[in-house]
N, CA, C and O atoms as a MOPAC input file, in Angstrom:
PM7 MOZYME 1SCF
protein

 N     55.61900 1    36.79200 1  -180.68100 1
 C     56.98100 1    36.35300 1  -180.97400 1
 C     57.28400 1    36.27800 1  -182.47500 1
 O     58.44900 1    36.17500 1  -182.86000 1
 N     56.25700 1    36.32800 1  -183.32300 1
 C     56.46100 1    36.24300 1  -184.76700 1
 C     56.62300 1    37.60900 1  -185.41600 1
 O     56.77000 1    37.68900 1  -186.63500 1
 N     56.59900 1    38.67800 1  -184.64400 1
 C     56.72900 1    40.03300 1  -185.17500 1
 C     58.06900 1    40.19400 1  -185.88300 1
 O     59.11700 1    39.87500 1  -185.32000 1
 N     58.03300 1    40.68800 1  -187.11700 1
 C     59.25700 1    40.84200 1  -187.90600 1
 C     59.69200 1    42.29800 1  -188.03100 1
 O     60.87500 1    42.57400 1  -188.23000 1
 N     58.74500 1    43.23500 1  -187.91700 1
 C     59.06100 1    44.64800 1  -188.11300 1
 C     58.38400 1    45.47100 1  -187.01800 1
 O     57.21900 1    45.25000 1  -186.68600 1
 N     59.14600 1    46.43800 1  -186.45600 1
 C     58.62800 1    47.24000 1  -185.34900 1
 C     59.11900 1    48.67600 1  -185.46300 1
 O     60.30300 1    48.92000 1  -185.69400 1
 N     58.19500 1    49.63200 1  -185.29800 1
 C     58.54100 1    51.05200 1  -185.27500 1
 C     58.31700 1    51.58100 1  -183.86100 1
 O     57.20700 1    51.51100 1  -183.33400 1
 N     59.36600 1    52.10300 1  -183.25800 1
 C     59.29900 1    52.72100 1  -181.92700 1
 C     59.84200 1    54.14800 1  -182.02400 1
 O     60.74700 1    54.52900 1  -181.28100 1
 N     59.29600 1    54.91000 1  -182.92000 1
 C     59.77900 1    56.25600 1  -183.16400 1
 C     59.36200 1    57.21900 1  -182.05900 1
 O     58.36200 1    57.00700 1  -181.37200 1
 N     60.14200 1    58.27300 1  -181.90400 1
 C     59.83800 1    59.37800 1  -180.98500 1
 C     59.69400 1    58.91400 1  -179.53500 1
 O     58.73200 1    59.27100 1  -178.85600 1
 N     60.63300 1    58.13700 1  -179.08000 1
 C     60.62300 1    57.65600 1  -177.70300 1
 C     60.62900 1    58.82100 1  -176.72600 1
 O     61.31000 1    59.82100 1  -176.95400 1
 N     59.88700 1    58.69900 1  -175.65800 1
 C     59.81300 1    59.74600 1  -174.64100 1
 C     60.91000 1    59.61800 1  -173.59000 1
 O     61.06400 1    60.50900 1  -172.75500 1
 N     61.67300 1    58.52900 1  -173.61400 1
 C     62.74800 1    58.34500 1  -172.64400 1
 C     63.93000 1    59.20300 1  -173.06500 1
 O     64.50000 1    58.98700 1  -174.13400 1
 N     64.30300 1    60.16800 1  -172.24500 1
 C     65.42400 1    61.05000 1  -172.55000 1
 C     66.65500 1    60.52100 1  -171.83400 1
 O     66.82200 1    60.73300 1  -170.63300 1
 N     67.51400 1    59.83200 1  -172.57400 1
 C     68.67900 1    59.20400 1  -171.95500 1
 C     69.77200 1    60.21700 1  -171.62900 1
 O     70.76700 1    59.87200 1  -170.99200 1
 N     69.59700 1    61.44500 1  -172.05500 1
 C     70.57300 1    62.48500 1  -171.71300 1
 C     70.41800 1    62.91000 1  -170.25700 1
 O     71.34600 1    63.46200 1  -169.66600 1
 N     69.25500 1    62.65600 1  -169.68300 1
 C     68.97400 1    63.00300 1  -168.28500 1
 C     68.34100 1    61.78800 1  -167.61000 1
 O     67.16300 1    61.80200 1  -167.25500 1
 N     69.13700 1    60.74600 1  -167.44100 1
 C     68.61000 1    59.49100 1  -166.90900 1
 C     68.17600 1    59.61100 1  -165.45400 1
 O     68.82600 1    60.25500 1  -164.63000 1
 N     67.07300 1    58.97600 1  -165.18200 1
 C     66.58000 1    58.81800 1  -163.82400 1
 C     66.42600 1    57.32400 1  -163.59200 1
 O     66.57700 1    56.53500 1  -164.52500 1
 N     66.13800 1    56.93900 1  -162.40100 1
 C     65.91900 1    55.51900 1  -162.11900 1
 C     64.77700 1    54.98900 1  -162.97600 1
 O     64.84600 1    53.87200 1  -163.48700 1
 N     63.73600 1    55.78400 1  -163.13000 1
 C     62.57400 1    55.36500 1  -163.91600 1
 C     62.92800 1    55.18300 1  -165.39000 1
 O     62.52900 1    54.19300 1  -166.00300 1
 N     63.67000 1    56.12500 1  -165.96200 1
 C     64.01900 1    55.99400 1  -167.37400 1
 C     65.00300 1    54.84600 1  -167.59300 1
 O     64.95800 1    54.18500 1  -168.63000 1
 N     65.88300 1    54.60500 1  -166.63700 1
 C     66.80700 1    53.47700 1  -166.71700 1
 C     66.03100 1    52.16300 1  -166.73100 1
 O     66.36400 1    51.25000 1  -167.48600 1
 N     65.01100 1    52.06900 1  -165.90600 1
 C     64.15400 1    50.88000 1  -165.86700 1
 C     63.41500 1    50.70900 1  -167.19100 1
 O     63.26200 1    49.58900 1  -167.67800 1
 N     62.96000 1    51.80600 1  -167.76800 1
 C     62.26400 1    51.73800 1  -169.06200 1
 C     63.17900 1    51.21100 1  -170.15500 1
 O     62.76000 1    50.39700 1  -170.97700 1
 N     64.42100 1    51.66700 1  -170.17100 1
 C     65.37900 1    51.19700 1  -171.17800 1
 C     65.58500 1    49.69900 1  -171.03100 1
 O     65.57100 1    48.97100 1  -172.02400 1
 N     65.77400 1    49.23100 1  -169.80700 1
 C     65.96100 1    47.79100 1  -169.57300 1
 C     64.71600 1    47.00300 1  -169.96800 1
 O     64.82300 1    45.89800 1  -170.49900 1
 N     63.54800 1    47.56100 1  -169.71400 1
 C     62.28500 1    46.89900 1  -170.07000 1
 C     62.15800 1    46.77900 1  -171.58600 1
 O     61.78100 1    45.72500 1  -172.09800 1
 N     62.47300 1    47.85500 1  -172.30200 1
 C     62.42000 1    47.82000 1  -173.76600 1
 C     63.39700 1    46.76800 1  -174.29000 1
 O     63.05200 1    45.99100 1  -175.18100 1
 N     64.59700 1    46.73900 1  -173.75100 1
 C     65.60200 1    45.76100 1  -174.17700 1
 C     65.10400 1    44.33100 1  -173.95900 1
 O     65.24900 1    43.48200 1  -174.83900 1
 N     64.52500 1    44.06800 1  -172.80400 1
 C     64.01400 1    42.72000 1  -172.51100 1
 C     62.88700 1    42.34100 1  -173.46100 1
 O     62.82800 1    41.21100 1  -173.94400 1
 N     61.99000 1    43.29100 1  -173.72700 1
 C     60.86100 1    43.01300 1  -174.62500 1
 C     61.35200 1    42.75100 1  -176.04600 1
 O     60.83800 1    41.85900 1  -176.72200 1
 N     62.34300 1    43.52100 1  -176.50700 1
 C     62.90600 1    43.26900 1  -177.83800 1
 C     63.54400 1    41.88800 1  -177.89800 1
 O     63.48400 1    41.21600 1  -178.92700 1
 N     64.14900 1    41.47200 1  -176.80800 1
 C     64.75900 1    40.15200 1  -176.73500 1
 C     63.75500 1    39.01700 1  -176.79200 1
 O     64.12300 1    37.86900 1  -177.04100 1
 N     62.49900 1    39.32900 1  -176.56300 1
 C     61.43700 1    38.32300 1  -176.60500 1
 C     60.82200 1    38.19300 1  -178.00200 1
 O     59.82200 1    37.50000 1  -178.19000 1
 N     61.43600 1    38.87200 1  -178.97600 1
 C     60.94400 1    38.84000 1  -180.35500 1
 C     61.98800 1    38.16700 1  -181.25800 1
 O     62.74200 1    38.85400 1  -181.94700 1
 N     62.03600 1    36.84000 1  -181.25800 1
 C     63.08400 1    36.13900 1  -181.99900 1
 C     63.01300 1    36.31900 1  -183.51100 1
 O     64.01400 1    36.11400 1  -184.19700 1
 N     61.86400 1    36.69600 1  -184.04200 1
 C     61.70900 1    36.86600 1  -185.48700 1
 C     61.94300 1    38.30100 1  -185.94400 1
 O     61.86300 1    38.59000 1  -187.13800 1
 N     62.23100 1    39.20300 1  -185.00700 1
 C     62.40600 1    40.61200 1  -185.34400 1
 C     63.57600 1    40.79200 1  -186.31000 1
 O     64.69100 1    40.35000 1  -186.03000 1
 N     63.32000 1    41.44300 1  -187.45300 1
 C     64.36100 1    41.68100 1  -188.45200 1
 C     64.49900 1    43.15600 1  -188.81400 1
 O     65.54300 1    43.57600 1  -189.31300 1
 N     63.43700 1    43.95800 1  -188.56400 1
 C     63.45700 1    45.37900 1  -188.88800 1
 C     63.03600 1    46.17400 1  -187.66000 1
 O     61.99500 1    45.91000 1  -187.05900 1
 N     63.86300 1    47.15300 1  -187.29700 1
 C     63.57300 1    47.98000 1  -186.12500 1
 C     63.81500 1    49.44100 1  -186.47700 1
 O     64.88800 1    49.80800 1  -186.95500 1
 N     62.80700 1    50.26600 1  -186.23400 1
 C     62.90000 1    51.69500 1  -186.49800 1
 C     62.82600 1    52.43000 1  -185.16600 1
 O     61.78500 1    52.42600 1  -184.50800 1
 N     63.91800 1    53.05400 1  -184.77100 1
 C     63.98000 1    53.83900 1  -183.53500 1
 C     64.16500 1    55.32000 1  -183.84500 1
 O     64.62600 1    56.07500 1  -182.98900 1
 N     63.81400 1    55.74100 1  -185.04800 1
 C     64.02100 1    57.11100 1  -185.49200 1
 C     63.48800 1    58.15200 1  -184.52300 1
 O     62.41800 1    57.98600 1  -183.93700 1
 N     64.24000 1    59.21500 1  -184.36500 1
 C     63.88800 1    60.36100 1  -183.51400 1
 C     63.76600 1    59.99900 1  -182.03900 1
 O     63.10200 1    60.71100 1  -181.28500 1
 N     64.38300 1    58.92600 1  -181.62400 1
 C     64.40500 1    58.55800 1  -180.21100 1
 C     65.67200 1    59.11200 1  -179.57400 1
 O     66.68900 1    59.26100 1  -180.25100 1
 N     65.62500 1    59.40900 1  -178.31900 1
 C     66.78200 1    59.97500 1  -177.61200 1
 C     67.60600 1    58.83300 1  -177.03000 1
 O     67.37600 1    58.39400 1  -175.90300 1
 N     68.55700 1    58.36800 1  -177.80700 1
 C     69.30000 1    57.15300 1  -177.45200 1
 C     70.74300 1    57.38500 1  -177.02700 1
 O     71.41000 1    56.43900 1  -176.60800 1
 N     71.23200 1    58.58100 1  -177.11900 1
 C     72.65800 1    58.87800 1  -176.92200 1
 C     73.33100 1    58.01400 1  -175.86400 1
 O     72.99500 1    58.07500 1  -174.68200 1
 N     74.29400 1    57.20200 1  -176.31800 1
 C     75.09600 1    56.39900 1  -175.40700 1
 C     74.42900 1    55.16300 1  -174.85400 1
 O     75.01900 1    54.48200 1  -174.01500 1
 N     73.22500 1    54.84400 1  -175.28700 1
 C     72.49700 1    53.69900 1  -174.72900 1
 C     72.08500 1    52.65800 1  -175.76400 1
 O     71.29400 1    51.76400 1  -175.46200 1
 N     72.60400 1    52.76500 1  -176.95700 1
 C     72.20600 1    51.83500 1  -178.00800 1
 C     72.55000 1    50.39200 1  -177.64500 1
 O     71.75800 1    49.48600 1  -177.90700 1
 N     73.71300 1    50.17000 1  -177.04900 1
 C     74.11400 1    48.81500 1  -176.64700 1
 C     73.09700 1    48.22200 1  -175.66600 1
 O     72.70000 1    47.06500 1  -175.80600 1
 N     72.68200 1    49.00300 1  -174.68700 1
 C     71.72700 1    48.50200 1  -173.69200 1
 C     70.38100 1    48.16000 1  -174.31800 1
 O     69.73000 1    47.19600 1  -173.91600 1
 N     69.97200 1    48.94600 1  -175.29400 1
 C     68.66400 1    48.73000 1  -175.91000 1
 C     68.67600 1    47.51000 1  -176.82400 1
 O     67.69000 1    46.77600 1  -176.89100 1
 N     69.77700 1    47.28800 1  -177.52400 1
 C     69.83300 1    46.20600 1  -178.50700 1
 C     70.51200 1    44.93400 1  -178.01000 1
 O     70.56200 1    43.94700 1  -178.74300 1
 N     71.02500 1    44.93000 1  -176.81000 1
 C     71.84100 1    43.80800 1  -176.32800 1
 C     71.09200 1    42.48400 1  -176.19100 1
 O     71.71800 1    41.42500 1  -176.24600 1
 N     69.78900 1    42.51400 1  -176.01600 1
 C     69.04000 1    41.27600 1  -175.81400 1
 C     68.46600 1    40.68400 1  -177.09700 1
 O     67.77300 1    39.66700 1  -177.05000 1
 N     68.74600 1    41.31300 1  -178.25500 1
 C     68.23000 1    40.77100 1  -179.50800 1
 C     68.77100 1    39.36100 1  -179.72300 1
 O     69.94100 1    39.08700 1  -179.45600 1
 N     67.90900 1    38.47200 1  -180.20600 1
 C     68.29900 1    37.07700 1  -180.38400 1
 C     68.94000 1    36.79500 1  -181.73300 1
 O     69.65200 1    35.80300 1  -181.88800 1
 N     68.69200 1    37.65900 1  -182.70600 1
 C     69.23700 1    37.45600 1  -184.05500 1
 C     69.60200 1    38.81100 1  -184.64800 1
 O     69.06700 1    39.83700 1  -184.22700 1
 N     70.50300 1    38.82200 1  -185.61400 1
 C     70.86900 1    40.09000 1  -186.24500 1
 C     69.67800 1    40.71900 1  -186.97900 1
 O     68.84200 1    40.01800 1  -187.54900 1
 N     69.62200 1    42.02700 1  -186.95300 1
 C     68.59200 1    42.74000 1  -187.69000 1
 C     69.01300 1    42.87800 1  -189.14800 1
 O     70.20300 1    42.97300 1  -189.45100 1
 N     68.04400 1    42.88900 1  -190.04000 1
 C     68.30400 1    43.16200 1  -191.44400 1
 C     68.27100 1    44.66900 1  -191.69400 1
 O     68.93600 1    45.17700 1  -192.59700 1
 N     67.48300 1    45.37600 1  -190.87600 1
 C     67.32000 1    46.81300 1  -191.05600 1
 C     67.17400 1    47.48400 1  -189.69100 1
 O     66.40000 1    47.04200 1  -188.84200 1
 N     67.94100 1    48.56600 1  -189.50100 1
 C     67.87900 1    49.33300 1  -188.25100 1
 C     67.86500 1    50.80800 1  -188.60700 1
 O     68.83700 1    51.31900 1  -189.16200 1
 N     66.77800 1    51.49800 1  -188.29500 1
 C     66.63600 1    52.92900 1  -188.59100 1
 C     66.93400 1    53.72100 1  -187.32400 1
 O     66.30200 1    53.51800 1  -186.28800 1
 N     67.90800 1    54.62800 1  -187.42100 1
 C     68.32500 1    55.43700 1  -186.27400 1
 C     68.39900 1    56.92500 1  -186.62100 1
 O     69.19500 1    57.66000 1  -186.03700 1
 N     67.58300 1    57.36200 1  -187.55600 1
 C     67.61400 1    58.76600 1  -187.96800 1
 C     67.27100 1    59.68200 1  -186.79400 1
 O     66.32700 1    59.42400 1  -186.04700 1
 N     68.04400 1    60.74500 1  -186.64400 1
 C     67.80500 1    61.77000 1  -185.61600 1
 C     67.83500 1    61.20700 1  -184.19700 1
 O     67.01900 1    61.59200 1  -183.36000 1
 N     68.76800 1    60.30200 1  -183.92200 1
 C     68.86700 1    59.68800 1  -182.59500 1
 C     70.00600 1    60.24600 1  -181.74300 1
 O     70.21500 1    59.76900 1  -180.62800 1
 N     70.73200 1    61.21800 1  -182.22200 1
 C     71.83000 1    61.83900 1  -181.46200 1
 C     72.81400 1    60.79300 1  -180.93600 1
 O     73.12600 1    60.76800 1  -179.74500 1
 N     73.29100 1    59.94500 1  -181.81900 1
 C     74.22700 1    58.89900 1  -181.41800 1
 C     75.58900 1    59.49900 1  -181.07000 1
 O     75.97400 1    60.54600 1  -181.59000 1
 N     76.29500 1    58.82400 1  -180.19500 1
 C     77.63300 1    59.24700 1  -179.76800 1
 C     78.63000 1    58.18600 1  -180.24800 1
 O     78.21500 1    57.11200 1  -180.68700 1
 N     79.93400 1    58.46800 1  -180.17300 1
 C     80.93300 1    57.49600 1  -180.64900 1
 C     80.77000 1    56.08800 1  -180.05700 1
 O     81.01300 1    55.10500 1  -180.75700 1
 N     80.37400 1    55.97200 1  -178.81000 1
 C     80.18000 1    54.64700 1  -178.20600 1
 C     79.07900 1    53.86300 1  -178.91600 1
 O     79.18200 1    52.64700 1  -179.07600 1
 N     78.02900 1    54.56000 1  -179.33900 1
 C     76.94400 1    53.88600 1  -180.08800 1
 C     77.46700 1    53.39000 1  -181.43000 1
 O     77.17300 1    52.26800 1  -181.84100 1
 N     78.24700 1    54.23100 1  -182.11200 1
 C     78.78700 1    53.83300 1  -183.41200 1
 C     79.77500 1    52.68900 1  -183.26400 1
 O     79.81600 1    51.80300 1  -184.11800 1
 N     80.56500 1    52.68500 1  -182.21100 1
 C     81.50100 1    51.58800 1  -181.96500 1
 C     80.74400 1    50.28000 1  -181.74100 1
 O     81.18200 1    49.22600 1  -182.20200 1
 N     79.61600 1    50.33800 1  -181.04100 1
 C     78.79700 1    49.14800 1  -180.80500 1
 C     78.27600 1    48.59100 1  -182.12400 1
 O     78.29100 1    47.38000 1  -182.34700 1
 N     77.81500 1    49.48900 1  -182.99800 1
 C     77.28500 1    49.03200 1  -184.29100 1
 C     78.36000 1    48.37200 1  -185.12000 1
 O     78.09300 1    47.92800 1  -186.23700 1

């Protein structure tokens, strides 16, 4: 719970072709991130997140100081969430 910085680069979950299994993985990642109250830096670079950024970050307990999203193929809905 004291983790402040986390790199989850190159995620294997392809949200462009969601299946029940990948949907469950996204929810699991979101819940686990929500269990890190001290998290301030998150690197999701090169992950396939298109349209799912809200679901992944919705359980965070505090604002992040740094969020890396390089090469994540974000869509307008992701940018609106940010």
